[in-house]
C-alpha angles and dihedrals in degrees: 000000000000129000118318119259138170121257098184142358120201125186108226098181136270142287129226107215130190104196132114081357134330112293142141131242129187121231118224128185105212119196115200133202091254087063092251119137122209133180115221131182124218135175116230092241088059091049091050093050088050089051093050092052091048090055091051091051093052107032095165095050090045091057096242091129099033120004090211090066095057115126100150106098124245122253123190118235118254118265124246088252120021111201130176095274094055090043090053096044092050093061096089092052092048094048091052092045093055092047091052093043094057091048096052119108112293094250086067106027093046100038119123092250091062096039095050095046093057097041116116112267128202092254091052088066097031111025118195108259143161120224089217092060127076117269116254119278113229126208119189130201115247112256092244090055091058089060092045109030093187092060104073112162105168148302129293120218115226123256120235120225135183126230112237095197144004115284125195114205119233099198139029092254091061130079126228118230138198122210108271097025115143115221135180114229112226099176133010113207119196089228090074098255113114124194108228141175130209119181103305097347128092133177149110119300131184108255089221089071092057131076130187116248099229098055145338096263127076112243090203096053114114124237118250116277102215092182087068133226120238117243136166124226110242097182133026120244132187115216116248099177125050094246094053127093129231111221138168129227111276096028115138115223140164122245111221103172129019109206125192094232089071096252111111127195108239137179125224114181104308097342131088129193147132122293132173108264092212088068093057133081128191113255112260095020118122121216115154095185095050099089096049093044095051094052089066096051133075127217116256118251120266122242091237089063096052112109123213093013111173121192127193090217122090094214122055129228117290109263127203117202122231088239089059091049090049097047094045096047115111095235092052092052090048093049090050092052091050091048093051091048091053092049092051092048094050096042110125116252093230090062091059117093112262117239114255117232117252116258110238118234119263111263118247124252093254092052091051093050092049101041111023131083124267093259092054092047090053092059094063097041 
């Protein structure tokens, strides 16, 4: 593999820290060419010094020689005192700056100055802290703001989750857990891997190992969509559990229920079952890097496969059976209606109930006296 370079930089939000004194750091999710994803923390003063050096390295592209040639984005200088309001208001500018930076010509976006600045440092993984001080307060950007950096509405406070069992990490980007650990969730990915922090540790954790504190069910989880949503399989998977499906790359399926643990309920022909969401792509969407990226990732574990899981909640999560998914799906209902219509159409005529003849009305007394025999007339007299 060639030299390392950055594919994407996303501003996640900022942290308010209290050691060695109160200050603010921005959180960036950095995606590298080897498909790894790292979260780094930088003060704005550091970012501005990085920006000044970058301009000195590329005077033409920074507009120092001719302002019309400037392609390096602008960045305002830090204030004499940076409080929480200025830190928050600066997020839109920083998000746009990072987007522009990565999309500059390779001689700039892939130079060592950029690569080294966003590399993971020791204090990114183990920030200096003091147990006597308060833990950092984290404020995340709303999801809509990440798509539109100029539309920043306000911070989001992190949610706290509890680990239901021990988890041993399998890579350096993950975080090990012990049953009962409390973690703050920084980012929830629909593939079932959540980026969490716990004291001085940070890393990816399977969502199946975490439970909310206020109840067993996820308040953010969507309801089933029995009409189905068309998706295409991007990576083959062989079922391990009985309620999972085995599919091949290129298969078209329908997603019925999107679950936060990264295992979605899907429908293929007349069968429903679980399948890793990270191996699916919505029909009609184009993503050229998706296939190669997915081959280097593994699906997160399912909650049903976790041994020695211990929940603090008396009631378990609400479960929907695969038979319920199948019978409520729109295609199943339509197929049943068609089948019933065909049966009714082909039903033999002799099996149908014959129509009963109408009972004639009883004749009046005058009609009986005028038309009936003597014996009949005597019965009414």
